Every structure is written in C-alpha cells, then in structure tokens.
N, C-alpha and C positions, 0 to 999 in steps of 0.2 A: 397413389403417390405416397411415398414415405416422407415424413417430416422429421428433420433432425432438430432435436432440442439442444441448442448450444449452451443453455444454462445449466445443464447437468451432465456429468461425465457419462461416457458409454457404460452400459451395465457391466462390461467386462473389466472396468477400472474401479478398484475399491476407492471410496472417497478419500481415505487416508493417503492415497498415492496421487490424488488430483490436486495440483497447486491452486486451482480455483476454489476448492473447498476450504483450504487453509487461508486463502486470501479473504474469503467471505467471513470466515470465523474471526480472523484478525480484525477486519473492519467492524464487525459487531462489537468486539472487545474495545476497540478504539472509541467507538461512539458511546460506549458505556463508561468511558474513562478508566478502563482496566488496562493500563498501558503495558504492564509486565506481560500479561497473557497475549496482548496484541503483538508485542515484539516477537514472542516465541512462535506465534502462528505465521507472522510475515516471514520469519526466518525459515520455517518449514516450507512455505510456498516457494521461496527463492532457492532452497536446496533442490526442489523438484524442477524448477524452471528458473535458471539464473538470469533470464532475460525478461522476466515478468515485471514490466515497468511500473504498473500500478502498485505492485507490492513494494517496490523501492520507494514510491511516493509515501505510502503509509509507514514503512519502516523508518525512513528518514525523519518524518515528523514525530513518530513515536519515540525514537531514540532521543531526539531533541527535548521532548517533553519529559523524558525520564532523567534529563541532565547528563546523558551519555554522549557528550559532545564529539569525542573522537570517532565513535561509531556512527554518529549522525553525519559527520563530514565525509566519512568513507562511503556511507550509503548514498549521500548526495553526489559524490563523484561517479558512482556506478549509474545513478539515475541520469546524470548528464552524459555519460558514455552512451547510454541507450537513446537519449534525445537531447542533443546539444543545444537545440533551439527552444527548450522548455522555458516558459515564463509563468510566473505565478498568476499574472493577469489572465492568461489563456486557461490555466488550470482552474482558476476560480470560476470561470464561465462554463467550463465543461464538466465539472464534478457534480454528480447528481444528489446533492444534499438539500433536503427540505428546510432544515433548521439552519439559519445563517450562523448560529453559534458553532455548529459543527464544522462548516467550511472555514470559519475564522480560526478555529483551533488548529485545523490541518495546516492552513497557510502560515499561522504563527510558528508552528513547529518547523516548517520548511524554511522560513526566514531565519530562524535561529541557527539553522544548519548552513546558512550562507547563500541560500537561493534567493533570487529576486525576479 
C-alpha cells in the first residue's frame, strides 16, 4: 500500500511552487517576530493559492503588527470571504500553538484588523 505524505509536496513540485512551503516559512518568521519576512512569504503562498485561508490568517495579523492597517483590513476581508463565520474564539481553540504568547500575538493582530 502506498502512503501519501500530505505534509510535503509531491516530488514533481518544486518547494518554491508549493504554497504550503511558503506558508510554513512565513509562520516560522511570524513566530520569530520577523514580520517583514513573514508578510513576504504569506504573499507568495497566496499568489500560488489565492484561497489559502490559513495564509490569510497569518497575513492579516502580520500586516496589523507591521502597522499596515489598510492592507490588514483588505486581507481580513479576503479571510471573511473564505470563511464568513470565522470567530477569534474558534480560531484560538483550533490553532496549534504551544506558547500562549504566540496565539495571543496572532489574535491581537487579527483584532487590530477588525476581526472578532
């Protein structure tokens, strides 16, 4: 039986063309508080997959934390287009962060963009 590894791209897809690669890199930058690099990688992920909701979550928070309020609100609109029922309470419960400071930072950025 062949097992499909959903955590890595098929070998025929270069990592630079896989939105999950850019999302994971962006999340790493975000957690290390390197918001400029995080934004750039979230943007790359979204160019490759414009419906990548978790990248919109990260990008919205990142833009807010960078003080890029217009871009944060635009990203939040796209996020709500993909999931109009999104709540920060549900998001807080579902995000896999070990350190509460990390999820608090993400939620703070999303709140600054007008999400609740």
